[in-house]
Backbone atoms as SQL, in Angstrom:
CREATE TABLE atoms (id INTEGER PRIMARY KEY, chain TEXT, resi INTEGER, resn TEXT, atom TEXT, x REAL, y REAL, z REAL);
INSERT INTO atoms VALUES
  (1, 'A', 1, 'UNK', 'N', -11.937, -2.046, 14.431),
  (2, 'A', 1, 'UNK', 'CA', -11.188, -2.165, 13.339),
  (3, 'A', 1, 'UNK', 'C', -10.194, -2.554, 13.512),
  (4, 'A', 2, 'UNK', 'N', -10.158, -4.044, 14.333),
  (5, 'A', 2, 'UNK', 'CA', -8.664, -4.023, 15.173),
  (6, 'A', 2, 'UNK', 'C', -8.185, -4.926, 14.272),
  (7, 'A', 3, 'UNK', 'N', -8.389, -4.844, 12.612),
  (8, 'A', 3, 'UNK', 'CA', -7.609, -5.966, 11.171),
  (9, 'A', 3, 'UNK', 'C', -6.376, -5.607, 10.549),
  (10, 'A', 4, 'UNK', 'N', -5.846, -4.882, 11.477),
  (11, 'A', 4, 'UNK', 'CA', -4.613, -4.984, 10.753),
  (12, 'A', 4, 'UNK', 'C', -3.203, -4.984, 11.633),
  (13, 'A', 5, 'UNK', 'N', -3.023, -5.989, 11.063),
  (14, 'A', 5, 'UNK', 'CA', -1.239, -6.800, 12.078),
  (15, 'A', 5, 'UNK', 'C', -0.977, -5.259, 12.356),
  (16, 'A', 6, 'UNK', 'N', -0.166, -5.378, 14.112),
  (17, 'A', 6, 'UNK', 'CA', 1.026, -4.111, 14.391),
  (18, 'A', 6, 'UNK', 'C', -0.968, -3.525, 14.916),
  (19, 'A', 7, 'UNK', 'N', -1.665, -3.471, 15.239),
  (20, 'A', 7, 'UNK', 'CA', -2.747, -2.994, 15.707),
  (21, 'A', 7, 'UNK', 'C', -3.269, -1.361, 15.029),
  (22, 'A', 8, 'UNK', 'N', -2.573, -0.853, 14.138),
  (23, 'A', 8, 'UNK', 'CA', -3.226, -0.135, 13.330),
  (24, 'A', 8, 'UNK', 'C', -2.430, 0.262, 11.794),
  (25, 'A', 9, 'UNK', 'N', -3.429, 0.997, 11.217),
  (26, 'A', 9, 'UNK', 'CA', -3.122, 1.424, 9.668),
  (27, 'A', 9, 'UNK', 'C', -1.289, 1.839, 9.092),
  (28, 'A', 10, 'UNK', 'N', -1.133, 2.559, 9.964),
  (29, 'A', 10, 'UNK', 'CA', -0.436, 3.214, 10.972),
  (30, 'A', 10, 'UNK', 'C', 0.811, 2.593, 11.092),
  (31, 'A', 11, 'UNK', 'N', 0.640, 1.117, 11.525),
  (32, 'A', 11, 'UNK', 'CA', 1.575, 0.744, 12.922),
  (33, 'A', 11, 'UNK', 'C', 2.161, -0.224, 11.197),
  (34, 'A', 12, 'UNK', 'N', 1.274, -0.747, 10.434),
  (35, 'A', 12, 'UNK', 'CA', 1.145, -1.732, 9.312),
  (36, 'A', 12, 'UNK', 'C', 2.411, -1.174, 8.309),
  (37, 'A', 13, 'UNK', 'N', 1.626, 0.274, 8.542),
  (38, 'A', 13, 'UNK', 'CA', 2.781, 1.030, 7.211),
  (39, 'A', 13, 'UNK', 'C', 4.401, 1.396, 7.229),
  (40, 'A', 14, 'UNK', 'N', 4.851, 1.191, 8.546),
  (41, 'A', 14, 'UNK', 'CA', 5.620, 1.376, 9.283),
  (42, 'A', 14, 'UNK', 'C', 6.835, -0.200, 9.022),
  (43, 'A', 15, 'UNK', 'N', 5.574, -1.083, 9.758),
  (44, 'A', 15, 'UNK', 'CA', 5.875, -2.321, 9.884),
  (45, 'A', 15, 'UNK', 'C', 6.776, -2.675, 8.445),
  (46, 'A', 16, 'UNK', 'N', 5.125, -2.491, 6.854),
  (47, 'A', 16, 'UNK', 'CA', 6.480, -2.423, 5.802),
  (48, 'A', 16, 'UNK', 'C', 7.552, -1.376, 5.504),
  (49, 'A', 17, 'UNK', 'N', 7.780, 0.015, 5.072),
  (50, 'A', 17, 'UNK', 'CA', 8.729, 0.296, 5.838),
  (51, 'A', 17, 'UNK', 'C', 10.025, -0.412, 5.580),
  (52, 'A', 18, 'UNK', 'N', 9.580, -0.940, 7.526),
  (53, 'A', 18, 'UNK', 'CA', 11.393, -0.975, 7.494),
  (54, 'A', 18, 'UNK', 'C', 11.516, -2.571, 7.535),
  (55, 'A', 19, 'UNK', 'N', 10.908, -3.921, 7.030),
  (56, 'A', 19, 'UNK', 'CA', 10.530, -4.786, 6.794),
  (57, 'A', 19, 'UNK', 'C', 10.431, -6.056, 6.836),
  (58, 'A', 20, 'UNK', 'N', 9.782, -5.079, 8.027),
  (59, 'A', 20, 'UNK', 'CA', 8.913, -6.459, 9.914),
  (60, 'A', 20, 'UNK', 'C', 7.787, -7.202, 8.558),
  (61, 'A', 21, 'UNK', 'N', 7.072, -6.838, 7.953),
  (62, 'A', 21, 'UNK', 'CA', 6.154, -7.304, 7.147),
  (63, 'A', 21, 'UNK', 'C', 5.869, -7.279, 5.586),
  (64, 'A', 22, 'UNK', 'N', 6.167, -8.334, 5.231),
  (65, 'A', 22, 'UNK', 'CA', 6.312, -8.293, 3.612),
  (66, 'A', 22, 'UNK', 'C', 4.745, -8.582, 3.348),
  (67, 'A', 23, 'UNK', 'N', 3.942, -7.405, 2.645),
  (68, 'A', 23, 'UNK', 'CA', 2.885, -7.959, 2.183),
  (69, 'A', 23, 'UNK', 'C', 2.899, -8.989, 1.209),
  (70, 'A', 24, 'UNK', 'N', 1.858, -9.394, 0.836),
  (71, 'A', 24, 'UNK', 'CA', 1.457, -10.132, -0.057),
  (72, 'A', 24, 'UNK', 'C', 0.077, -9.912, -0.159),
  (73, 'A', 25, 'UNK', 'N', -0.171, -10.869, -1.354),
  (74, 'A', 25, 'UNK', 'CA', -2.315, -10.945, -1.260),
  (75, 'A', 25, 'UNK', 'C', -2.885, -11.253, 0.018),
  (76, 'A', 26, 'UNK', 'N', -2.553, -12.127, 1.425),
  (77, 'A', 26, 'UNK', 'CA', -3.102, -12.793, 1.860),
  (78, 'A', 26, 'UNK', 'C', -2.821, -11.887, 2.695),
  (79, 'A', 27, 'UNK', 'N', -1.962, -10.659, 2.773),
  (80, 'A', 27, 'UNK', 'CA', -1.921, -9.628, 3.618),
  (81, 'A', 27, 'UNK', 'C', -3.719, -8.474, 4.306),
  (82, 'A', 28, 'UNK', 'N', -3.721, -8.749, 3.155),
  (83, 'A', 28, 'UNK', 'CA', -5.015, -7.822, 2.842),
  (84, 'A', 28, 'UNK', 'C', -6.437, -9.061, 3.021),
  (85, 'A', 29, 'UNK', 'N', -6.498, -9.827, 3.125),
  (86, 'A', 29, 'UNK', 'CA', -8.377, -11.026, 3.175),
  (87, 'A', 29, 'UNK', 'C', -8.654, -10.114, 3.833),
  (88, 'A', 30, 'UNK', 'N', -7.963, -10.002, 5.327),
  (89, 'A', 30, 'UNK', 'CA', -9.216, -9.293, 6.257),
  (90, 'A', 30, 'UNK', 'C', -9.952, -8.210, 6.597),
  (91, 'A', 31, 'UNK', 'N', -8.802, -6.901, 5.745),
  (92, 'A', 31, 'UNK', 'CA', -9.229, -5.703, 5.193),
  (93, 'A', 31, 'UNK', 'C', -10.179, -5.807, 4.818),
  (94, 'A', 32, 'UNK', 'N', -11.325, -4.928, 5.314),
  (95, 'A', 32, 'UNK', 'CA', -12.955, -4.343, 4.914),
  (96, 'A', 32, 'UNK', 'C', -11.904, -2.877, 3.451),
  (97, 'A', 33, 'UNK', 'N', -13.593, -2.507, 2.570),
  (98, 'A', 33, 'UNK', 'CA', -12.300, -1.998, 2.138),
  (99, 'A', 33, 'UNK', 'C', -12.140, -0.924, 2.303),
  (100, 'A', 34, 'UNK', 'N', -13.157, 0.373, 3.524),
  (101, 'A', 34, 'UNK', 'CA', -12.719, 1.527, 3.986),
  (102, 'A', 34, 'UNK', 'C', -11.356, 1.205, 4.740),
  (103, 'A', 35, 'UNK', 'N', -10.500, -0.208, 5.491),
  (104, 'A', 35, 'UNK', 'CA', -9.577, -0.115, 6.156),
  (105, 'A', 35, 'UNK', 'C', -8.235, -0.005, 4.868),
  (106, 'A', 36, 'UNK', 'N', -8.567, -0.697, 3.714),
  (107, 'A', 36, 'UNK', 'CA', -8.032, -0.652, 2.441),
  (108, 'A', 36, 'UNK', 'C', -7.544, 0.377, 2.211),
  (109, 'A', 37, 'UNK', 'N', -9.035, 1.377, 1.870),
  (110, 'A', 37, 'UNK', 'CA', -8.514, 2.815, 1.483),
  (111, 'A', 37, 'UNK', 'C', -7.698, 3.757, 3.030),
  (112, 'A', 38, 'UNK', 'N', -7.784, 3.590, 4.311),
  (113, 'A', 38, 'UNK', 'CA', -6.669, 3.880, 5.545),
  (114, 'A', 38, 'UNK', 'C', -5.571, 3.536, 5.240),
  (115, 'A', 39, 'UNK', 'N', -5.309, 2.490, 4.765),
  (116, 'A', 39, 'UNK', 'CA', -4.124, 1.665, 5.168),
  (117, 'A', 39, 'UNK', 'C', -3.564, 2.493, 3.921),
  (118, 'A', 40, 'UNK', 'N', -4.251, 2.549, 1.788),
  (119, 'A', 40, 'UNK', 'CA', -3.249, 3.471, 1.288),
  (120, 'A', 40, 'UNK', 'C', -3.120, 4.675, 1.770),
  (121, 'A', 41, 'UNK', 'N', -4.035, 5.685, 2.435),
  (122, 'A', 41, 'UNK', 'CA', -3.150, 6.705, 3.168),
  (123, 'A', 41, 'UNK', 'C', -1.945, 7.163, 3.584),
  (124, 'A', 42, 'UNK', 'N', -1.317, 5.794, 4.722),
  (125, 'A', 42, 'UNK', 'CA', -1.256, 5.879, 5.179),
  (126, 'A', 42, 'UNK', 'C', 0.291, 5.806, 4.329),
  (127, 'A', 43, 'UNK', 'N', 0.205, 4.113, 3.875),
  (128, 'A', 43, 'UNK', 'CA', 1.175, 4.463, 2.790),
  (129, 'A', 43, 'UNK', 'C', 1.760, 5.657, 2.032),
  (130, 'A', 44, 'UNK', 'N', 0.979, 5.633, 1.710),
  (131, 'A', 44, 'UNK', 'CA', 1.273, 7.576, 0.936),
  (132, 'A', 44, 'UNK', 'C', 1.909, 8.575, 1.812),
  (133, 'A', 45, 'UNK', 'N', 1.552, 8.475, 3.027),
  (134, 'A', 45, 'UNK', 'CA', 2.058, 8.907, 4.091),
  (135, 'A', 45, 'UNK', 'C', 3.238, 9.239, 4.478),
  (136, 'A', 46, 'UNK', 'N', 3.447, 7.160, 4.565),
  (137, 'A', 46, 'UNK', 'CA', 4.681, 7.378, 4.950),
  (138, 'A', 46, 'UNK', 'C', 6.114, 7.148, 3.632),
  (139, 'A', 47, 'UNK', 'N', 5.295, 6.944, 2.756),
  (140, 'A', 47, 'UNK', 'CA', 6.401, 7.092, 1.492),
  (141, 'A', 47, 'UNK', 'C', 6.804, 8.970, 0.920),
  (142, 'A', 48, 'UNK', 'N', 6.084, 9.977, 1.568),
  (143, 'A', 48, 'UNK', 'CA', 6.284, 10.925, 1.600),
  (144, 'A', 48, 'UNK', 'C', 6.898, 11.659, 3.107),
  (145, 'A', 49, 'UNK', 'N', 6.959, 10.960, 3.773),
  (146, 'A', 49, 'UNK', 'CA', 7.879, 11.164, 5.264),
  (147, 'A', 49, 'UNK', 'C', 9.410, 10.622, 4.606),
  (148, 'A', 50, 'UNK', 'N', 9.660, 9.372, 4.096),
  (149, 'A', 50, 'UNK', 'CA', 10.609, 9.095, 3.807),
  (150, 'A', 50, 'UNK', 'C', 10.963, 9.762, 2.230),
  (151, 'A', 51, 'UNK', 'N', 10.578, 10.076, 1.523),
  (152, 'A', 51, 'UNK', 'CA', 11.087, 10.859, 0.442),
  (153, 'A', 51, 'UNK', 'C', 11.667, 12.081, 0.700),
  (154, 'A', 52, 'UNK', 'N', 10.951, 13.224, 1.917),
  (155, 'A', 52, 'UNK', 'CA', 11.470, 14.002, 3.244),
  (156, 'A', 52, 'UNK', 'C', 12.604, 14.181, 3.702),
  (157, 'A', 53, 'UNK', 'N', 12.842, 12.954, 4.093),
  (158, 'A', 53, 'UNK', 'CA', 14.040, 12.790, 4.937),
  (159, 'A', 53, 'UNK', 'C', 15.375, 12.643, 3.964),
  (160, 'A', 54, 'UNK', 'N', 15.755, 13.679, 2.973),
  (161, 'A', 54, 'UNK', 'CA', 17.085, 13.007, 2.044),
  (162, 'A', 54, 'UNK', 'C', 18.803, 13.143, 3.213),
  (163, 'A', 55, 'UNK', 'N', 19.216, 12.253, 3.368),
  (164, 'A', 55, 'UNK', 'CA', 20.467, 11.933, 3.915),
  (165, 'A', 55, 'UNK', 'C', 21.141, 12.665, 3.473),
  (166, 'A', 56, 'UNK', 'N', 22.490, 12.750, 3.714),
  (167, 'A', 56, 'UNK', 'CA', 24.136, 12.982, 2.960),
  (168, 'A', 56, 'UNK', 'C', 23.637, 12.439, 1.731),
  (169, 'A', 57, 'UNK', 'N', 24.808, 13.197, 0.618),
  (170, 'A', 57, 'UNK', 'CA', 24.540, 11.822, -0.430),
  (171, 'A', 57, 'UNK', 'C', 26.731, 11.448, 0.129),
  (172, 'A', 58, 'UNK', 'N', 26.550, 11.557, 1.150),
  (173, 'A', 58, 'UNK', 'CA', 27.928, 10.369, 0.863),
  (174, 'A', 58, 'UNK', 'C', 28.007, 9.288, 2.003),
  (175, 'A', 59, 'UNK', 'N', 26.579, 9.642, 3.029),
  (176, 'A', 59, 'UNK', 'CA', 26.279, 8.509, 3.491),
  (177, 'A', 59, 'UNK', 'C', 25.720, 7.531, 2.828),
  (178, 'A', 60, 'UNK', 'N', 26.319, 6.849, 1.727),
  (179, 'A', 60, 'UNK', 'CA', 26.042, 5.925, 0.878),
  (180, 'A', 60, 'UNK', 'C', 24.881, 4.592, 2.235),
  (181, 'A', 61, 'UNK', 'N', 24.937, 4.036, 3.240),
  (182, 'A', 61, 'UNK', 'CA', 24.134, 3.594, 3.891),
  (183, 'A', 61, 'UNK', 'C', 23.234, 3.918, 4.217),
  (184, 'A', 62, 'UNK', 'N', 22.895, 5.378, 4.248),
  (185, 'A', 62, 'UNK', 'CA', 21.559, 5.363, 5.004),
  (186, 'A', 62, 'UNK', 'C', 20.834, 5.944, 3.342),
  (187, 'A', 63, 'UNK', 'N', 21.698, 6.322, 2.633),
  (188, 'A', 63, 'UNK', 'CA', 20.780, 6.434, 1.380),
  (189, 'A', 63, 'UNK', 'C', 19.768, 4.485, 0.828),
  (190, 'A', 64, 'UNK', 'N', 20.913, 3.861, 0.948),
  (191, 'A', 64, 'UNK', 'CA', 20.511, 2.892, 0.597),
  (192, 'A', 64, 'UNK', 'C', 19.501, 1.781, 1.964),
  (193, 'A', 65, 'UNK', 'N', 19.372, 2.608, 2.721),
  (194, 'A', 65, 'UNK', 'CA', 18.499, 2.093, 3.499),
  (195, 'A', 65, 'UNK', 'C', 17.320, 3.326, 3.490),
  (196, 'A', 66, 'UNK', 'N', 16.694, 4.563, 2.788),
  (197, 'A', 66, 'UNK', 'CA', 16.265, 5.039, 2.166),
  (198, 'A', 66, 'UNK', 'C', 15.784, 4.519, 0.702),
  (199, 'A', 67, 'UNK', 'N', 16.676, 4.611, 0.365),
  (200, 'A', 67, 'UNK', 'CA', 15.541, 3.623, -0.887),
  (201, 'A', 67, 'UNK', 'C', 14.432, 2.332, -0.925),
  (202, 'A', 68, 'UNK', 'N', 15.546, 2.077, 0.165),
  (203, 'A', 68, 'UNK', 'CA', 14.471, 0.249, 0.074),
  (204, 'A', 68, 'UNK', 'C', 13.217, 0.665, 1.134),
  (205, 'A', 69, 'UNK', 'N', 12.904, 1.505, 2.033),
  (206, 'A', 69, 'UNK', 'CA', 11.982, 1.759, 2.453),
  (207, 'A', 69, 'UNK', 'C', 11.496, 2.082, 1.268),
  (208, 'A', 70, 'UNK', 'N', 11.768, 2.868, 0.644),
  (209, 'A', 70, 'UNK', 'CA', 10.675, 3.409, -0.476),
  (210, 'A', 70, 'UNK', 'C', 10.606, 2.558, -1.163),
  (211, 'A', 71, 'UNK', 'N', 11.403, 1.175, -1.874),
  (212, 'A', 71, 'UNK', 'CA', 10.418, 0.579, -2.694),
  (213, 'A', 71, 'UNK', 'C', 9.762, -0.356, -1.869),
  (214, 'A', 72, 'UNK', 'N', 9.908, -0.730, -0.510),
  (215, 'A', 72, 'UNK', 'CA', 8.702, -1.198, 0.231),
  (216, 'A', 72, 'UNK', 'C', 7.459, -0.563, 0.238),
  (217, 'A', 73, 'UNK', 'N', 7.823, 0.675, 0.578),
  (218, 'A', 73, 'UNK', 'CA', 6.738, 1.453, -0.213),
  (219, 'A', 73, 'UNK', 'C', 5.349, 1.617, -0.914),
  (220, 'A', 74, 'UNK', 'N', 6.890, 1.464, -1.721),
  (221, 'A', 74, 'UNK', 'CA', 5.954, 1.255, -3.155),
  (222, 'A', 74, 'UNK', 'C', 5.120, -0.018, -3.384),
  (223, 'A', 75, 'UNK', 'N', 6.242, -0.642, -3.606),
  (224, 'A', 75, 'UNK', 'CA', 5.292, -2.572, -3.551),
  (225, 'A', 75, 'UNK', 'C', 4.424, -3.097, -2.549),
  (226, 'A', 76, 'UNK', 'N', 4.372, -2.581, -1.792),
  (227, 'A', 76, 'UNK', 'CA', 3.326, -2.773, -0.814),
  (228, 'A', 76, 'UNK', 'C', 2.212, -2.173, -1.342),
  (229, 'A', 77, 'UNK', 'N', 2.435, -1.066, -1.787),
  (230, 'A', 77, 'UNK', 'CA', 1.058, 0.212, -1.875),
  (231, 'A', 77, 'UNK', 'C', 0.412, -0.473, -3.420),
  (232, 'A', 78, 'UNK', 'N', 1.680, -0.671, -4.086),
  (233, 'A', 78, 'UNK', 'CA', 1.103, -1.701, -5.398),
  (234, 'A', 78, 'UNK', 'C', 0.282, -3.247, -5.255),
  (235, 'A', 79, 'UNK', 'N', 0.558, -4.004, -4.322),
  (236, 'A', 79, 'UNK', 'CA', -0.348, -5.007, -3.784),
  (237, 'A', 79, 'UNK', 'C', -1.345, -4.444, -2.927),
  (238, 'A', 80, 'UNK', 'N', -1.529, -3.305, -2.603),
  (239, 'A', 80, 'UNK', 'CA', -2.462, -3.254, -2.199),
  (240, 'A', 80, 'UNK', 'C', -3.742, -2.793, -2.746),
  (241, 'A', 81, 'UNK', 'N', -3.341, -2.058, -4.027),
  (242, 'A', 81, 'UNK', 'CA', -4.641, -1.540, -5.036),
  (243, 'A', 81, 'UNK', 'C', -4.313, -2.683, -5.827),
  (244, 'A', 82, 'UNK', 'N', -3.855, -3.461, -6.350),
  (245, 'A', 82, 'UNK', 'CA', -4.239, -4.593, -6.591),
  (246, 'A', 82, 'UNK', 'C', -5.624, -5.394, -5.879),
  (247, 'A', 83, 'UNK', 'N', -5.193, -5.532, -5.017),
  (248, 'A', 83, 'UNK', 'CA', -6.068, -6.712, -4.019),
  (249, 'A', 83, 'UNK', 'C', -7.392, -5.606, -3.756),
  (250, 'A', 84, 'UNK', 'N', -7.277, -4.674, -4.282),
  (251, 'A', 84, 'UNK', 'CA', -8.993, -3.402, -4.061),
  (252, 'A', 84, 'UNK', 'C', -8.884, -3.676, -5.417),
  (253, 'A', 85, 'UNK', 'N', -8.517, -3.753, -6.542),
  (254, 'A', 85, 'UNK', 'CA', -8.999, -4.267, -7.086),
  (255, 'A', 85, 'UNK', 'C', -9.737, -4.874, -8.079),
  (256, 'A', 86, 'UNK', 'N', -8.794, -6.943, -7.526),
  (257, 'A', 86, 'UNK', 'CA', -9.834, -7.767, -7.555),
  (258, 'A', 86, 'UNK', 'C', -10.899, -7.991, -6.890),
  (259, 'A', 87, 'UNK', 'N', -11.200, -7.077, -5.668),
  (260, 'A', 87, 'UNK', 'CA', -12.044, -6.782, -4.693),
  (261, 'A', 87, 'UNK', 'C', -13.763, -5.879, -5.960),
  (262, 'A', 88, 'UNK', 'N', -13.467, -5.060, -6.432),
  (263, 'A', 88, 'UNK', 'CA', -14.141, -3.939, -6.855),
  (264, 'A', 88, 'UNK', 'C', -15.445, -5.348, -8.051),
  (265, 'A', 89, 'UNK', 'N', -16.293, -4.764, -7.761),
  (266, 'A', 89, 'UNK', 'CA', -17.629, -5.801, -8.953),
  (267, 'A', 89, 'UNK', 'C', -17.460, -5.672, -11.054),
  (268, 'A', 90, 'UNK', 'N', -17.403, -6.368, -11.135),
  (269, 'A', 90, 'UNK', 'CA', -17.426, -6.235, -12.463),
  (270, 'A', 90, 'UNK', 'C', -18.567, -5.285, -12.821),
  (271, 'A', 91, 'UNK', 'N', -17.897, -4.268, -13.691),
  (272, 'A', 91, 'UNK', 'CA', -19.020, -3.244, -14.111),
  (273, 'A', 91, 'UNK', 'C', -19.670, -4.002, -14.823),
  (274, 'A', 92, 'UNK', 'N', -21.942, -3.266, -14.999),
  (275, 'A', 92, 'UNK', 'CA', -22.409, -4.123, -15.737),
  (276, 'A', 92, 'UNK', 'C', -22.979, -3.419, -16.622),
  (277, 'A', 93, 'UNK', 'N', -22.876, -4.141, -17.826),
  (278, 'A', 93, 'UNK', 'CA', -23.080, -3.261, -19.215),
  (279, 'A', 93, 'UNK', 'C', -24.328, -2.927, -18.958),
  (280, 'A', 94, 'UNK', 'N', -24.845, -1.951, -20.049),
  (281, 'A', 94, 'UNK', 'CA', -25.708, -1.261, -19.858),
  (282, 'A', 94, 'UNK', 'C', -26.955, -2.060, -20.441),
  (283, 'A', 95, 'UNK', 'N', -28.510, -1.799, -19.815),
  (284, 'A', 95, 'UNK', 'CA', -28.576, -2.613, -20.624),
  (285, 'A', 95, 'UNK', 'C', -29.611, -2.579, -21.861),
  (286, 'A', 96, 'UNK', 'N', -29.623, -4.062, -22.528),
  (287, 'A', 96, 'UNK', 'CA', -29.546, -3.402, -24.298),
  (288, 'A', 96, 'UNK', 'C', -28.828, -4.025, -25.089),
  (289, 'A', 97, 'UNK', 'N', -28.330, -4.455, -23.823),
  (290, 'A', 97, 'UNK', 'CA', -26.581, -4.386, -25.231),
  (291, 'A', 97, 'UNK', 'C', -25.855, -4.015, -25.122),
  (292, 'A', 98, 'UNK', 'N', -24.417, -3.778, -26.571),
  (293, 'A', 98, 'UNK', 'CA', -23.685, -3.547, -26.212),
  (294, 'A', 98, 'UNK', 'C', -24.285, -2.386, -27.503),
  (295, 'A', 99, 'UNK', 'N', -23.739, -1.211, -27.963),
  (296, 'A', 99, 'UNK', 'CA', -24.619, -0.540, -28.857),
  (297, 'A', 99, 'UNK', 'C', -23.605, -0.661, -30.146),
  (298, 'A', 100, 'UNK', 'N', -24.106, -0.593, -31.209),
  (299, 'A', 100, 'UNK', 'CA', -23.636, -0.464, -32.273),
  (300, 'A', 100, 'UNK', 'C', -23.602, -0.068, -33.291),
  (301, 'A', 101, 'UNK', 'N', -23.367, 0.804, -34.663),
  (302, 'A', 101, 'UNK', 'CA', -23.069, 1.487, -34.869),
  (303, 'A', 101, 'UNK', 'C', -23.315, 1.617, -36.566);
């Protein structure tokens, strides 16, 4: 499963957090559904790691960097979820048409 830019889902999540990779809808075209789930897991894990690292309130530069990472990861996860939703097949209506009451 070498479809991840950077080699693995963890590396891709790290690149998104650092701003090296700016995910777009096209970033996820080559990924299969299991790979997308793996990437979502790694982005969630990266978010927990970044949120767990609380810099001093006096260190404004570190706070801004942390907030930028959180923002990038949240946006990447949002785009990933949207790409997953587009790939899901539309639900089929029940046989016999809609129920009327």
